[in-house]
DRENTORVO-132315 format. One record per residue (C-alpha): residue number from 1; residue in one letter; x, y, z. Coordinates in steps of 0.1 Angstrom, whole numbers. Example, Ala and Ser with C-alpha at 12.3 -4.5 7.8 and 13.67 -1.06 7.14 Angstrom:
2
pos = 1 code = a c1 = 123 c2 = -45 c3 = 78
pos = 2 code = s c1 = 137 c2 = -11 c3 = 71
//
This chain:
450
pos = 1 code = m c1 = -163 c2 = 299 c3 = 115
pos = 2 code = l c1 = -184 c2 = 320 c3 = 133
pos = 3 code = a c1 = -188 c2 = 354 c3 = 109
pos = 4 code = g c1 = -182 c2 = 392 c3 = 130
pos = 5 code = l c1 = -203 c2 = 424 c3 = 125
pos = 6 code = q c1 = -192 c2 = 454 c3 = 120
pos = 7 code = a c1 = -213 c2 = 474 c3 = 100
pos = 8 code = g c1 = -203 c2 = 507 c3 = 92
pos = 9 code = q c1 = -217 c2 = 528 c3 = 60
pos = 10 code = l c1 = -247 c2 = 502 c3 = 62
pos = 11 code = a c1 = -283 c2 = 523 c3 = 69
pos = 12 code = q c1 = -301 c2 = 508 c3 = 96
pos = 13 code = a c1 = -323 c2 = 489 c3 = 77
pos = 14 code = d c1 = -294 c2 = 469 c3 = 64
pos = 15 code = r c1 = -271 c2 = 466 c3 = 92
pos = 16 code = i c1 = -310 c2 = 449 c3 = 110
pos = 17 code = q c1 = -307 c2 = 429 c3 = 79
pos = 18 code = l c1 = -279 c2 = 423 c3 = 87
pos = 19 code = e c1 = -274 c2 = 419 c3 = 122
pos = 20 code = r c1 = -297 c2 = 393 c3 = 118
pos = 21 code = a c1 = -285 c2 = 374 c3 = 89
pos = 22 code = i c1 = -257 c2 = 373 c3 = 110
pos = 23 code = e c1 = -272 c2 = 353 c3 = 134
pos = 24 code = d c1 = -290 c2 = 330 c3 = 113
pos = 25 code = y c1 = -257 c2 = 320 c3 = 99
pos = 26 code = n c1 = -235 c2 = 315 c3 = 137
pos = 27 code = k c1 = -272 c2 = 296 c3 = 152
pos = 28 code = g c1 = -258 c2 = 273 c3 = 122
pos = 29 code = n c1 = -286 c2 = 286 c3 = 97
pos = 30 code = s c1 = -271 c2 = 292 c3 = 69
pos = 31 code = e c1 = -309 c2 = 285 c3 = 51
pos = 32 code = a c1 = -323 c2 = 316 c3 = 63
pos = 33 code = a c1 = -296 c2 = 339 c3 = 65
pos = 34 code = e c1 = -281 c2 = 327 c3 = 23
pos = 35 code = p c1 = -307 c2 = 350 c3 = 3
pos = 36 code = i c1 = -306 c2 = 378 c3 = 28
pos = 37 code = l c1 = -270 c2 = 383 c3 = 22
pos = 38 code = r c1 = -280 c2 = 378 c3 = -16
pos = 39 code = d c1 = -299 c2 = 402 c3 = -15
pos = 40 code = l c1 = -273 c2 = 429 c3 = 5
pos = 41 code = a c1 = -249 c2 = 423 c3 = -15
pos = 42 code = k c1 = -264 c2 = 428 c3 = -44
pos = 43 code = g c1 = -258 c2 = 463 c3 = -30
pos = 44 code = h c1 = -232 c2 = 464 c3 = -10
pos = 45 code = p c1 = -214 c2 = 437 c3 = -31
pos = 46 code = d c1 = -176 c2 = 451 c3 = -19
pos = 47 code = e c1 = -196 c2 = 451 c3 = 19
pos = 48 code = f c1 = -168 c2 = 427 c3 = 41
pos = 49 code = e c1 = -195 c2 = 410 c3 = 62
pos = 50 code = i c1 = -219 c2 = 402 c3 = 39
pos = 51 code = i c1 = -199 c2 = 394 c3 = 11
pos = 52 code = e c1 = -178 c2 = 373 c3 = 39
pos = 53 code = t c1 = -204 c2 = 355 c3 = 52
pos = 54 code = l c1 = -224 c2 = 351 c3 = 20
pos = 55 code = g c1 = -189 c2 = 333 c3 = 14
pos = 56 code = l c1 = -188 c2 = 305 c3 = 38
pos = 57 code = v c1 = -223 c2 = 295 c3 = 41
pos = 58 code = y c1 = -218 c2 = 289 c3 = 1
pos = 59 code = a c1 = -185 c2 = 276 c3 = 10
pos = 60 code = e c1 = -200 c2 = 248 c3 = 40
pos = 61 code = r c1 = -227 c2 = 242 c3 = 16
pos = 62 code = g c1 = -191 c2 = 224 c3 = -7
pos = 63 code = e c1 = -209 c2 = 252 c3 = -38
pos = 64 code = l c1 = -168 c2 = 264 c3 = -39
pos = 65 code = q c1 = -171 c2 = 277 c3 = -69
pos = 66 code = r c1 = -191 c2 = 305 c3 = -57
pos = 67 code = a c1 = -182 c2 = 308 c3 = -24
pos = 68 code = v c1 = -141 c2 = 321 c3 = -36
pos = 69 code = p c1 = -154 c2 = 350 c3 = -60
pos = 70 code = l c1 = -169 c2 = 365 c3 = -27
pos = 71 code = l c1 = -141 c2 = 354 c3 = 0
pos = 72 code = e c1 = -114 c2 = 363 c3 = -26
pos = 73 code = g c1 = -138 c2 = 402 c3 = -22
pos = 74 code = a c1 = -133 c2 = 406 c3 = 13
pos = 75 code = c c1 = -98 c2 = 396 c3 = 15
pos = 76 code = r c1 = -90 c2 = 427 c3 = -10
pos = 77 code = a c1 = -127 c2 = 445 c3 = 15
pos = 78 code = n c1 = -105 c2 = 442 c3 = 45
pos = 79 code = p c1 = -63 c2 = 424 c3 = 38
pos = 80 code = s c1 = -55 c2 = 428 c3 = 76
pos = 81 code = s c1 = -78 c2 = 403 c3 = 78
pos = 82 code = a c1 = -56 c2 = 372 c3 = 92
pos = 83 code = e c1 = -95 c2 = 350 c3 = 93
pos = 84 code = a c1 = -105 c2 = 362 c3 = 59
pos = 85 code = a c1 = -74 c2 = 351 c3 = 42
pos = 86 code = a c1 = -74 c2 = 317 c3 = 64
pos = 87 code = n c1 = -106 c2 = 305 c3 = 50
pos = 88 code = l c1 = -100 c2 = 317 c3 = 13
pos = 89 code = g c1 = -69 c2 = 292 c3 = 21
pos = 90 code = v c1 = -89 c2 = 265 c3 = 32
pos = 91 code = a c1 = -115 c2 = 268 c3 = 5
pos = 92 code = y c1 = -90 c2 = 269 c3 = -26
pos = 93 code = l c1 = -68 c2 = 239 c3 = -4
pos = 94 code = k c1 = -104 c2 = 220 c3 = -10
pos = 95 code = l c1 = -104 c2 = 226 c3 = -46
pos = 96 code = n c1 = -72 c2 = 214 c3 = -49
pos = 97 code = r c1 = -55 c2 = 252 c3 = -65
pos = 98 code = i c1 = -23 c2 = 237 c3 = -40
pos = 99 code = q c1 = 2 c2 = 265 c3 = -50
pos = 100 code = q c1 = -32 c2 = 291 c3 = -45
pos = 101 code = a c1 = -34 c2 = 277 c3 = -5
pos = 102 code = i c1 = -1 c2 = 273 c3 = 8
pos = 103 code = g c1 = 4 c2 = 315 c3 = 2
pos = 104 code = t c1 = -34 c2 = 327 c3 = 15
pos = 105 code = l c1 = -27 c2 = 302 c3 = 40
pos = 106 code = r c1 = 15 c2 = 324 c3 = 47
pos = 107 code = h c1 = -2 c2 = 357 c3 = 46
pos = 108 code = a c1 = -29 c2 = 344 c3 = 70
pos = 109 code = i c1 = 1 c2 = 328 c3 = 98
pos = 110 code = s c1 = 19 c2 = 367 c3 = 88
pos = 111 code = l c1 = -19 c2 = 387 c3 = 103
pos = 112 code = n c1 = -23 c2 = 356 c3 = 132
pos = 113 code = s c1 = 2 c2 = 327 c3 = 136
pos = 114 code = k c1 = -14 c2 = 317 c3 = 168
pos = 115 code = n c1 = -40 c2 = 302 c3 = 147
pos = 116 code = s c1 = -36 c2 = 265 c3 = 155
pos = 117 code = q c1 = -68 c2 = 253 c3 = 126
pos = 118 code = t c1 = -52 c2 = 280 c3 = 103
pos = 119 code = q c1 = -13 c2 = 266 c3 = 111
pos = 120 code = s c1 = -24 c2 = 231 c3 = 110
pos = 121 code = s c1 = -48 c2 = 238 c3 = 70
pos = 122 code = y c1 = -17 c2 = 254 c3 = 67
pos = 123 code = g c1 = 6 c2 = 219 c3 = 68
pos = 124 code = q c1 = -25 c2 = 202 c3 = 54
pos = 125 code = a c1 = -25 c2 = 222 c3 = 27
pos = 126 code = l c1 = 20 c2 = 219 c3 = 20
pos = 127 code = m c1 = 17 c2 = 180 c3 = 31
pos = 128 code = a c1 = -5 c2 = 186 c3 = -2
pos = 129 code = a c1 = 28 c2 = 197 c3 = -20
pos = 130 code = r c1 = 47 c2 = 173 c3 = -8
pos = 131 code = r c1 = 67 c2 = 198 c3 = 17
pos = 132 code = q c1 = 63 c2 = 170 c3 = 45
pos = 133 code = p c1 = 95 c2 = 188 c3 = 69
pos = 134 code = e c1 = 83 c2 = 225 c3 = 59
pos = 135 code = a c1 = 45 c2 = 210 c3 = 66
pos = 136 code = a c1 = 57 c2 = 191 c3 = 103
pos = 137 code = r c1 = 63 c2 = 226 c3 = 113
pos = 138 code = a c1 = 31 c2 = 235 c3 = 111
pos = 139 code = f c1 = 18 c2 = 212 c3 = 126
pos = 140 code = a c1 = 41 c2 = 217 c3 = 158
pos = 141 code = a c1 = 31 c2 = 252 c3 = 153
pos = 142 code = a c1 = -3 c2 = 240 c3 = 154
pos = 143 code = a c1 = -2 c2 = 220 c3 = 188
pos = 144 code = q c1 = 10 c2 = 245 c3 = 206
pos = 145 code = g c1 = -20 c2 = 262 c3 = 208
pos = 146 code = e c1 = -38 c2 = 228 c3 = 212
pos = 147 code = p c1 = -18 c2 = 202 c3 = 227
pos = 148 code = d c1 = -44 c2 = 173 c3 = 228
pos = 149 code = n c1 = -64 c2 = 182 c3 = 193
pos = 150 code = p c1 = -58 c2 = 139 c3 = 179
pos = 151 code = d c1 = -62 c2 = 154 c3 = 139
pos = 152 code = i c1 = -32 c2 = 177 c3 = 145
pos = 153 code = l c1 = -12 c2 = 153 c3 = 166
pos = 154 code = y c1 = -15 c2 = 131 c3 = 137
pos = 155 code = n c1 = -13 c2 = 148 c3 = 111
pos = 156 code = w c1 = 18 c2 = 161 c3 = 130
pos = 157 code = a c1 = 30 c2 = 121 c3 = 130
pos = 158 code = l c1 = 26 c2 = 120 c3 = 96
pos = 159 code = a c1 = 46 c2 = 145 c3 = 80
pos = 160 code = e c1 = 72 c2 = 136 c3 = 108
pos = 161 code = f c1 = 75 c2 = 100 c3 = 96
pos = 162 code = e c1 = 69 c2 = 107 c3 = 54
pos = 163 code = s c1 = 101 c2 = 130 c3 = 62
pos = 164 code = g c1 = 119 c2 = 99 c3 = 74
pos = 165 code = n c1 = 112 c2 = 105 c3 = 113
pos = 166 code = a c1 = 101 c2 = 71 c3 = 123
pos = 167 code = a c1 = 108 c2 = 79 c3 = 161
pos = 168 code = q c1 = 97 c2 = 111 c3 = 160
pos = 169 code = a c1 = 62 c2 = 99 c3 = 146
pos = 170 code = t c1 = 62 c2 = 71 c3 = 179
pos = 171 code = k c1 = 68 c2 = 105 c3 = 198
pos = 172 code = i c1 = 40 c2 = 124 c3 = 190
pos = 173 code = l c1 = 10 c2 = 95 c3 = 181
pos = 174 code = a c1 = 20 c2 = 83 c3 = 217
pos = 175 code = r c1 = 5 c2 = 124 c3 = 231
pos = 176 code = i c1 = -30 c2 = 111 c3 = 219
pos = 177 code = p c1 = -50 c2 = 92 c3 = 247
pos = 178 code = p c1 = -56 c2 = 63 c3 = 236
pos = 179 code = k c1 = -93 c2 = 64 c3 = 242
pos = 180 code = l c1 = -96 c2 = 92 c3 = 206
pos = 181 code = r c1 = -69 c2 = 70 c3 = 186
pos = 182 code = s c1 = -84 c2 = 66 c3 = 154
pos = 183 code = p c1 = -82 c2 = 32 c3 = 132
pos = 184 code = q c1 = -55 c2 = 55 c3 = 105
pos = 185 code = a c1 = -32 c2 = 66 c3 = 140
pos = 186 code = e c1 = -29 c2 = 29 c3 = 151
pos = 187 code = s c1 = -17 c2 = 20 c3 = 114
pos = 188 code = l c1 = 11 c2 = 48 c3 = 108
pos = 189 code = c c1 = 21 c2 = 43 c3 = 151
pos = 190 code = g c1 = 19 c2 = 0 c3 = 129
pos = 191 code = d c1 = 37 c2 = 14 c3 = 103
pos = 192 code = a c1 = 57 c2 = 37 c3 = 126
pos = 193 code = e c1 = 74 c2 = 7 c3 = 149
pos = 194 code = e c1 = 81 c2 = -18 c3 = 115
pos = 195 code = s c1 = 102 c2 = 12 c3 = 97
pos = 196 code = q c1 = 123 c2 = 14 c3 = 134
pos = 197 code = d c1 = 124 c2 = -27 c3 = 136
pos = 198 code = h c1 = 100 c2 = -27 c3 = 168
pos = 199 code = l c1 = 78 c2 = -55 c3 = 150
pos = 200 code = d c1 = 62 c2 = -70 c3 = 184
pos = 201 code = r c1 = 54 c2 = -33 c3 = 187
pos = 202 code = a c1 = 41 c2 = -26 c3 = 148
pos = 203 code = f c1 = 18 c2 = -59 c3 = 150
pos = 204 code = v c1 = -8 c2 = -48 c3 = 180
pos = 205 code = c c1 = -14 c2 = -11 c3 = 155
pos = 206 code = f c1 = -23 c2 = -30 c3 = 129
pos = 207 code = q c1 = -42 c2 = -51 c3 = 158
pos = 208 code = n c1 = -54 c2 = -13 c3 = 169
pos = 209 code = a c1 = -65 c2 = -6 c3 = 139
pos = 210 code = a c1 = -78 c2 = -28 c3 = 129
pos = 211 code = k c1 = -102 c2 = -39 c3 = 161
pos = 212 code = l c1 = -115 c2 = 2 c3 = 158
pos = 213 code = d c1 = -119 c2 = -5 c3 = 122
pos = 214 code = p c1 = -119 c2 = -40 c3 = 110
pos = 215 code = s c1 = -115 c2 = -22 c3 = 70
pos = 216 code = e c1 = -97 c2 = -45 c3 = 41
pos = 217 code = p c1 = -68 c2 = -27 c3 = 45
pos = 218 code = n c1 = -61 c2 = -30 c3 = 79
pos = 219 code = l c1 = -74 c2 = -68 c3 = 85
pos = 220 code = n c1 = -46 c2 = -71 c3 = 54
pos = 221 code = a c1 = -17 c2 = -49 c3 = 73
pos = 222 code = v c1 = -22 c2 = -71 c3 = 100
pos = 223 code = g c1 = -20 c2 = -101 c3 = 80
pos = 224 code = l c1 = 18 c2 = -85 c3 = 72
pos = 225 code = e c1 = 26 c2 = -83 c3 = 102
pos = 226 code = l c1 = 22 c2 = -119 c3 = 111
pos = 227 code = l c1 = 30 c2 = -135 c3 = 81
pos = 228 code = k c1 = 59 c2 = -111 c3 = 82
pos = 229 code = h c1 = 64 c2 = -122 c3 = 122
pos = 230 code = w c1 = 63 c2 = -166 c3 = 103
pos = 231 code = s c1 = 33 c2 = -167 c3 = 125
pos = 232 code = f c1 = 9 c2 = -188 c3 = 99
pos = 233 code = d c1 = -18 c2 = -200 c3 = 122
pos = 234 code = g c1 = -26 c2 = -164 c3 = 135
pos = 235 code = a c1 = -25 c2 = -152 c3 = 93
pos = 236 code = i c1 = -47 c2 = -175 c3 = 86
pos = 237 code = k c1 = -72 c2 = -175 c3 = 107
pos = 238 code = i c1 = -73 c2 = -138 c3 = 99
pos = 239 code = y c1 = -70 c2 = -135 c3 = 63
pos = 240 code = q c1 = -97 c2 = -168 c3 = 67
pos = 241 code = y c1 = -113 c2 = -139 c3 = 84
pos = 242 code = a c1 = -107 c2 = -115 c3 = 66
pos = 243 code = s c1 = -119 c2 = -132 c3 = 25
pos = 244 code = e c1 = -149 c2 = -136 c3 = 46
pos = 245 code = q c1 = -155 c2 = -100 c3 = 46
pos = 246 code = y c1 = -140 c2 = -89 c3 = 14
pos = 247 code = p c1 = -143 c2 = -118 c3 = -7
pos = 248 code = a c1 = -134 c2 = -97 c3 = -42
pos = 249 code = s c1 = -100 c2 = -86 c3 = -24
pos = 250 code = p c1 = -79 c2 = -103 c3 = -40
pos = 251 code = r c1 = -47 c2 = -97 c3 = -21
pos = 252 code = l c1 = -64 c2 = -109 c3 = 11
pos = 253 code = q c1 = -73 c2 = -147 c3 = -10
pos = 254 code = a c1 = -34 c2 = -147 c3 = -18
pos = 255 code = g c1 = -22 c2 = -137 c3 = 16
pos = 256 code = l c1 = -44 c2 = -160 c3 = 21
pos = 257 code = g c1 = -21 c2 = -192 c3 = -2
pos = 258 code = i c1 = 7 c2 = -175 c3 = 13
pos = 259 code = a c1 = 0 c2 = -183 c3 = 48
pos = 260 code = l c1 = -14 c2 = -218 c3 = 39
pos = 261 code = y c1 = 20 c2 = -220 c3 = 20
pos = 262 code = g c1 = 40 c2 = -209 c3 = 46
pos = 263 code = n c1 = 23 c2 = -237 c3 = 72
pos = 264 code = a c1 = 30 c2 = -266 c3 = 52
pos = 265 code = q c1 = -7 c2 = -269 c3 = 40
pos = 266 code = y c1 = 2 c2 = -267 c3 = 1
pos = 267 code = e c1 = -34 c2 = -282 c3 = -12
pos = 268 code = k c1 = -49 c2 = -259 c3 = 5
pos = 269 code = a c1 = -29 c2 = -239 c3 = -4
pos = 270 code = a c1 = -27 c2 = -240 c3 = -38
pos = 271 code = a c1 = -69 c2 = -246 c3 = -36
pos = 272 code = v c1 = -68 c2 = -206 c3 = -29
pos = 273 code = f c1 = -39 c2 = -194 c3 = -60
pos = 274 code = s c1 = -65 c2 = -219 c3 = -84
pos = 275 code = r c1 = -99 c2 = -194 c3 = -73
pos = 276 code = l c1 = -71 c2 = -169 c3 = -77
pos = 277 code = l c1 = -60 c2 = -175 c3 = -111
pos = 278 code = l c1 = -96 c2 = -178 c3 = -123
pos = 279 code = s c1 = -115 c2 = -150 c3 = -106
pos = 280 code = f c1 = -80 c2 = -127 c3 = -115
pos = 281 code = p c1 = -59 c2 = -137 c3 = -139
pos = 282 code = s c1 = -25 c2 = -120 c3 = -137
pos = 283 code = e c1 = 12 c2 = -138 c3 = -133
pos = 284 code = a c1 = 19 c2 = -124 c3 = -101
pos = 285 code = h c1 = -10 c2 = -149 c3 = -95
pos = 286 code = a c1 = -1 c2 = -171 c3 = -121
pos = 287 code = r c1 = 30 c2 = -176 c3 = -98
pos = 288 code = l c1 = 21 c2 = -185 c3 = -63
pos = 289 code = l c1 = -5 c2 = -210 c3 = -84
pos = 290 code = g c1 = 32 c2 = -227 c3 = -98
pos = 291 code = i c1 = 46 c2 = -224 c3 = -67
pos = 292 code = s c1 = 33 c2 = -241 c3 = -44
pos = 293 code = c c1 = 17 c2 = -270 c3 = -75
pos = 294 code = d c1 = 56 c2 = -276 c3 = -73
pos = 295 code = a c1 = 59 c2 = -280 c3 = -31
pos = 296 code = l c1 = 33 c2 = -306 c3 = -35
pos = 297 code = k c1 = 50 c2 = -350 c3 = -37
pos = 298 code = t c1 = 17 c2 = -356 c3 = -63
pos = 299 code = q c1 = -7 c2 = -343 c3 = -86
pos = 300 code = a c1 = -39 c2 = -324 c3 = -76
pos = 301 code = d c1 = -68 c2 = -312 c3 = -92
pos = 302 code = e c1 = -62 c2 = -277 c3 = -78
pos = 303 code = c c1 = -27 c2 = -273 c3 = -103
pos = 304 code = e c1 = -56 c2 = -277 c3 = -138
pos = 305 code = e c1 = -63 c2 = -242 c3 = -133
pos = 306 code = l c1 = -26 c2 = -230 c3 = -139
pos = 307 code = f c1 = -16 c2 = -250 c3 = -175
pos = 308 code = r c1 = -53 c2 = -237 c3 = -185
pos = 309 code = y c1 = -38 c2 = -205 c3 = -179
pos = 310 code = l c1 = -10 c2 = -215 c3 = -199
pos = 311 code = s c1 = -25 c2 = -233 c3 = -223
pos = 312 code = l c1 = -35 c2 = -189 c3 = -226
pos = 313 code = h c1 = -12 c2 = -164 c3 = -218
pos = 314 code = s c1 = 22 c2 = -187 c3 = -234
pos = 315 code = s c1 = 42 c2 = -152 c3 = -229
pos = 316 code = d c1 = 39 c2 = -162 c3 = -188
pos = 317 code = i c1 = 76 c2 = -179 c3 = -184
pos = 318 code = a c1 = 79 c2 = -183 c3 = -150
pos = 319 code = a c1 = 46 c2 = -196 c3 = -145
pos = 320 code = a c1 = 57 c2 = -220 c3 = -173
pos = 321 code = s c1 = 88 c2 = -230 c3 = -151
pos = 322 code = l c1 = 69 c2 = -237 c3 = -118
pos = 323 code = a c1 = 44 c2 = -255 c3 = -142
pos = 324 code = a c1 = 71 c2 = -278 c3 = -157
pos = 325 code = a c1 = 91 c2 = -279 c3 = -124
pos = 326 code = a c1 = 60 c2 = -292 c3 = -109
pos = 327 code = v c1 = 50 c2 = -318 c3 = -136
pos = 328 code = l c1 = 87 c2 = -332 c3 = -132
pos = 329 code = e c1 = 85 c2 = -338 c3 = -87
pos = 330 code = w c1 = 49 c2 = -351 c3 = -99
pos = 331 code = h c1 = 68 c2 = -378 c3 = -122
pos = 332 code = d c1 = 42 c2 = -369 c3 = -149
pos = 333 code = t c1 = 51 c2 = -389 c3 = -175
pos = 334 code = a c1 = 19 c2 = -378 c3 = -194
pos = 335 code = r c1 = 29 c2 = -343 c3 = -193
pos = 336 code = y c1 = 65 c2 = -345 c3 = -206
pos = 337 code = a c1 = 57 c2 = -338 c3 = -237
pos = 338 code = l c1 = 44 c2 = -304 c3 = -223
pos = 339 code = a c1 = 64 c2 = -299 c3 = -198
pos = 340 code = r c1 = 91 c2 = -299 c3 = -228
pos = 341 code = e c1 = 74 c2 = -275 c3 = -244
pos = 342 code = l c1 = 70 c2 = -251 c3 = -221
pos = 343 code = l c1 = 104 c2 = -249 c3 = -209
pos = 344 code = g c1 = 116 c2 = -248 c3 = -248
pos = 345 code = n c1 = 93 c2 = -218 c3 = -246
pos = 346 code = v c1 = 110 c2 = -208 c3 = -216
pos = 347 code = i c1 = 147 c2 = -212 c3 = -228
pos = 348 code = a c1 = 138 c2 = -199 c3 = -252
pos = 349 code = r c1 = 128 c2 = -162 c3 = -242
pos = 350 code = d c1 = 151 c2 = -158 c3 = -215
pos = 351 code = r c1 = 185 c2 = -168 c3 = -221
pos = 352 code = g c1 = 188 c2 = -162 c3 = -183
pos = 353 code = s c1 = 168 c2 = -184 c3 = -170
pos = 354 code = a c1 = 186 c2 = -204 c3 = -151
pos = 355 code = d c1 = 155 c2 = -221 c3 = -134
pos = 356 code = g c1 = 152 c2 = -229 c3 = -174
pos = 357 code = y c1 = 182 c2 = -247 c3 = -183
pos = 358 code = y c1 = 181 c2 = -267 c3 = -154
pos = 359 code = n c1 = 146 c2 = -279 c3 = -164
pos = 360 code = m c1 = 152 c2 = -292 c3 = -190
pos = 361 code = g c1 = 186 c2 = -309 c3 = -179
pos = 362 code = v c1 = 161 c2 = -326 c3 = -149
pos = 363 code = l c1 = 136 c2 = -339 c3 = -178
pos = 364 code = d c1 = 166 c2 = -353 c3 = -203
pos = 365 code = q c1 = 170 c2 = -372 c3 = -174
pos = 366 code = a c1 = 141 c2 = -384 c3 = -163
pos = 367 code = e c1 = 140 c2 = -393 c3 = -203
pos = 368 code = a c1 = 169 c2 = -414 c3 = -198
pos = 369 code = k c1 = 182 c2 = -383 c3 = -220
pos = 370 code = w c1 = 220 c2 = -385 c3 = -195
pos = 371 code = n c1 = 242 c2 = -371 c3 = -231
pos = 372 code = e c1 = 218 c2 = -341 c3 = -235
pos = 373 code = s c1 = 206 c2 = -332 c3 = -198
pos = 374 code = i c1 = 249 c2 = -322 c3 = -195
pos = 375 code = p c1 = 252 c2 = -289 c3 = -214
pos = 376 code = m c1 = 216 c2 = -279 c3 = -198
pos = 377 code = l c1 = 224 c2 = -284 c3 = -163
pos = 378 code = t c1 = 265 c2 = -273 c3 = -174
pos = 379 code = h c1 = 247 c2 = -240 c3 = -184
pos = 380 code = a c1 = 224 c2 = -236 c3 = -154
pos = 381 code = i c1 = 257 c2 = -241 c3 = -133
pos = 382 code = s c1 = 271 c2 = -208 c3 = -156
pos = 383 code = l c1 = 245 c2 = -187 c3 = -142
pos = 384 code = r c1 = 241 c2 = -201 c3 = -104
pos = 385 code = p c1 = 270 c2 = -215 c3 = -99
pos = 386 code = h c1 = 266 c2 = -220 c3 = -61
pos = 387 code = w c1 = 238 c2 = -243 c3 = -73
pos = 388 code = s c1 = 237 c2 = -278 c3 = -49
pos = 389 code = s c1 = 213 c2 = -296 c3 = -71
pos = 390 code = a c1 = 222 c2 = -287 c3 = -105
pos = 391 code = h c1 = 257 c2 = -303 c3 = -101
pos = 392 code = l c1 = 241 c2 = -330 c3 = -79
pos = 393 code = r c1 = 225 c2 = -328 c3 = -107
pos = 394 code = l c1 = 250 c2 = -332 c3 = -132
pos = 395 code = a c1 = 276 c2 = -356 c3 = -115
pos = 396 code = q c1 = 243 c2 = -385 c3 = -121
pos = 397 code = a c1 = 252 c2 = -372 c3 = -158
pos = 398 code = y c1 = 288 c2 = -379 c3 = -155
pos = 399 code = k c1 = 281 c2 = -413 c3 = -131
pos = 400 code = h c1 = 253 c2 = -430 c3 = -163
pos = 401 code = l c1 = 286 c2 = -425 c3 = -190
pos = 402 code = d c1 = 309 c2 = -435 c3 = -168
pos = 403 code = q c1 = 328 c2 = -399 c3 = -170
pos = 404 code = n c1 = 338 c2 = -413 c3 = -128
pos = 405 code = d c1 = 367 c2 = -375 c3 = -124
pos = 406 code = q c1 = 341 c2 = -356 c3 = -138
pos = 407 code = a c1 = 313 c2 = -374 c3 = -111
pos = 408 code = h c1 = 333 c2 = -367 c3 = -87
pos = 409 code = r c1 = 336 c2 = -337 c3 = -89
pos = 410 code = e c1 = 306 c2 = -323 c3 = -92
pos = 411 code = a c1 = 297 c2 = -347 c3 = -64
pos = 412 code = s c1 = 321 c2 = -328 c3 = -37
pos = 413 code = l c1 = 315 c2 = -294 c3 = -52
pos = 414 code = a c1 = 278 c2 = -300 c3 = -50
pos = 415 code = s c1 = 280 c2 = -311 c3 = -13
pos = 416 code = h c1 = 305 c2 = -284 c3 = -5
pos = 417 code = f c1 = 276 c2 = -264 c3 = -15
pos = 418 code = r c1 = 247 c2 = -278 c3 = -3
pos = 419 code = s c1 = 261 c2 = -264 c3 = 31
pos = 420 code = e c1 = 253 c2 = -225 c3 = 19
pos = 421 code = e c1 = 218 c2 = -244 c3 = 3
pos = 422 code = d c1 = 183 c2 = -249 c3 = 20
pos = 423 code = a c1 = 160 c2 = -249 c3 = -15
pos = 424 code = a c1 = 132 c2 = -260 c3 = 5
pos = 425 code = m c1 = 130 c2 = -234 c3 = 32
pos = 426 code = q c1 = 156 c2 = -209 c3 = 6
pos = 427 code = n c1 = 125 c2 = -208 c3 = -16
pos = 428 code = k c1 = 96 c2 = -204 c3 = 10
pos = 429 code = r c1 = 115 c2 = -176 c3 = 34
pos = 430 code = e c1 = 120 c2 = -157 c3 = 1
pos = 431 code = v c1 = 85 c2 = -161 c3 = -13
pos = 432 code = i c1 = 73 c2 = -145 c3 = 16
pos = 433 code = k c1 = 95 c2 = -117 c3 = 15
pos = 434 code = t c1 = 83 c2 = -108 c3 = -14
pos = 435 code = f c1 = 51 c2 = -111 c3 = -5
pos = 436 code = v c1 = 55 c2 = -92 c3 = 25
pos = 437 code = m c1 = 81 c2 = -64 c3 = 8
pos = 438 code = d c1 = 51 c2 = -58 c3 = -24
pos = 439 code = e c1 = 24 c2 = -56 c3 = 0
pos = 440 code = r c1 = 35 c2 = -32 c3 = 18
pos = 441 code = a c1 = 48 c2 = -10 c3 = -6
pos = 442 code = s c1 = 20 c2 = -14 c3 = -23
pos = 443 code = l c1 = 0 c2 = 3 c3 = 11
pos = 444 code = a c1 = 22 c2 = 30 c3 = 14
pos = 445 code = v c1 = 19 c2 = 40 c3 = -22
pos = 446 code = s c1 = -18 c2 = 36 c3 = -18
pos = 447 code = s c1 = -18 c2 = 62 c3 = 16
pos = 448 code = a c1 = 5 c2 = 85 c3 = -2
pos = 449 code = a c1 = -13 c2 = 89 c3 = -23
pos = 450 code = h c1 = -41 c2 = 101 c3 = -1
//
């Protein structure tokens, strides 16, 4: 911002010095201007041009604590200066003194409502205060003066999107020429299109963002969009590349594992999740490994990490239930005792675990304990009445015990509910949906924080 000169009561020599300092400052040579202004301020601490320009020098250097008292003094010396009020408001904003910034910038606008940069700064202060609808109006006013400014248009679109006006945000972003669209603008475009269920358009926007800036968040956004479309081959390629570029990112590794899982490459998925659990132990990662291992028909070395994890985290009943289910799926008789221990812990900790009771019933049947399986399966059904597999297992138990009427009834229920249930596909859909929703929510929180 250029400094002006309106010297009044200064002596001739001081006016010459002030002219020289302002000329140096306006040419970008604040190093030369600063000592002159500092000396002048000692003798003229209330002279508007001196303290305003010296405050701007410090502000541009990032020395805001030194700048603010000078800029405040300048506003007192010349309360009708819209520019001085705007400069002070921006300094307050940079210091995160949000309410002072809002009040000062509002005052600056009352003095000159046509200054687009002041309107834009006011909008940023309102955004920081989470007053998005008001911020949108400020950015709209700023855009009237600078209709082609991509930064103002982006901020306006962001304020509209966070106000719940996704369609309006899309229209505003469309005003930014393609060559001037930043990665942030493309990413916001993706969010806005996605919230309107324009998934194909959202994917194009996220892809453009990743091309402009192949950062970890942008690559993850593209991968998530491919997962949402069930485009697993494409998601695998994106996440493989992204994981190589950002090997310390657990969510990229998780995304790769989910893509492999969705593509029915369960052993490869288990290998990814095994490494992930080893490097970043968490209940979420243990669950992903458990789901992949449960999908395997035979025991795999990649799943050993799950059992090692459970030996250290006995309270993780979700992973314990999945590990026991995997043991049953593999018919790993050597681990039946461990499976019973895991399931006993699950049921003891969570009486509402339908999976825990069901798997205990399956384990009882695997060990020919047909009578013992009945209460377990019955309880599982009470928690999940339309569970076809549980009704079928219960029918088998009654048949082995020659209770044919009950067996026939449960078999009929199993047949009836089977039309409502494709367990494997339903489980896969839920896993992918949950992962995508959790990641999108995480991205939204991260964006809001910034």
